[in-house]
C-alpha positions as CSV (number, residue, x, y, z in Angstrom):
1,M,4.8,-2.3,25.5
2,I,3.6,1.3,23.9
3,L,3.6,-0.4,20.5
4,I,1.3,-3.2,21.6
5,Q,-1.1,-0.7,23.2
6,N,-1.0,1.3,20.2
7,E,-1.8,-1.7,18.0
8,S,-4.6,-2.7,20.2
9,W,-6.0,0.9,20.1
10,L,-5.8,0.7,16.4
11,F,-7.7,-2.5,16.0
12,F,-10.2,-1.0,18.3
13,Q,-10.7,2.2,16.1
14,A,-10.8,0.3,12.9
15,L,-13.4,-1.8,14.2
16,N,-15.5,1.1,15.5
17,N,-15.0,2.8,12.1
18,L,-16.1,-0.5,10.2
19,L,-19.1,-0.8,12.5
20,V,-20.4,2.7,11.9
21,I,-20.0,2.0,8.0
22,S,-21.7,-1.3,8.1
23,R,-24.7,0.1,9.8
24,E,-25.9,1.5,6.2
25,D,-27.0,-1.0,3.6
26,A,-24.6,0.8,1.1
27,G,-21.5,0.4,3.7
28,A,-22.3,-3.2,4.3
29,E,-22.3,-3.9,0.6
30,G,-19.1,-1.8,0.2
31,I,-17.2,-3.9,2.8
32,L,-18.3,-7.2,1.3
33,S,-17.2,-5.8,-2.1
34,F,-14.0,-4.4,-1.0
35,D,-13.2,-7.5,1.1
36,R,-14.9,-10.1,-0.6
37,D,-13.3,-13.3,1.1
38,L,-13.6,-11.3,4.6
39,R,-9.7,-11.8,5.0
40,Q,-9.2,-8.6,7.0
41,I,-12.2,-9.6,9.2
42,T,-10.9,-12.9,9.9
43,E,-7.7,-11.4,11.2
44,F,-9.7,-9.2,13.6
45,I,-11.4,-12.3,14.9
46,Q,-8.1,-14.3,15.3
47,N,-6.9,-11.5,17.7
48,N,-6.9,-12.9,21.2
49,E,-8.5,-9.7,23.0
50,R,-12.3,-10.1,23.7
51,I,-12.8,-6.6,23.0
52,T,-11.5,-7.2,19.6
53,I,-13.6,-10.4,18.9
54,L,-16.8,-8.6,20.3
55,G,-16.2,-5.8,17.8
56,T,-15.8,-8.1,15.1
57,L,-19.1,-10.0,15.6
58,R,-20.9,-6.8,15.9
59,V,-19.7,-5.8,12.7
60,L,-20.4,-9.1,11.0
61,A,-24.0,-8.8,12.6
62,S,-24.3,-5.4,11.0
63,I,-23.5,-6.5,7.8
64,V,-25.8,-9.2,7.5
65,R,-28.7,-7.3,9.0
66,N,-31.8,-7.2,7.0
67,S,-30.2,-9.0,4.0
68,Y,-30.3,-12.7,2.9
69,K,-28.1,-11.9,0.3
70,R,-25.2,-10.5,2.3
71,V,-25.3,-13.4,5.0
72,R,-23.9,-16.2,2.6
73,R,-20.2,-15.3,2.9
74,P,-19.9,-14.5,6.5
75,M,-21.9,-17.7,7.3
76,Q,-19.1,-19.6,5.2
77,L,-16.7,-17.6,7.2
78,I,-18.1,-18.7,10.4
79,T,-18.6,-22.2,9.6
80,S,-15.2,-22.9,8.1
81,S,-12.9,-24.9,10.0
82,T,-10.5,-22.3,11.0
83,I,-13.2,-19.9,12.4
84,F,-15.3,-22.9,14.0
85,V,-12.3,-24.4,15.8
86,F,-11.3,-20.9,17.2
87,F,-14.6,-20.3,18.7
88,F,-15.3,-23.9,20.0
89,K,-11.9,-25.0,21.1
90,G,-11.8,-26.6,24.4
């Protein structure tokens, strides 16, 4: 039980760190260059906790803010079958 709470806290802390970094253009570019296929962000979205999903969406929103260039890859991620089914399942 303690391990689960600890893991949840680590996800939350990691998302907060990503959110702070993604607010600056250089940080958003850095996130996209480091995690080009957004695999790590996808792992956050697939978590079942609402706060983690909300935090992930906030990070994605910060990454694409004010940049058409940075919108392409996250948009492909969201419209891909895995994430699309996750958000719109029954």
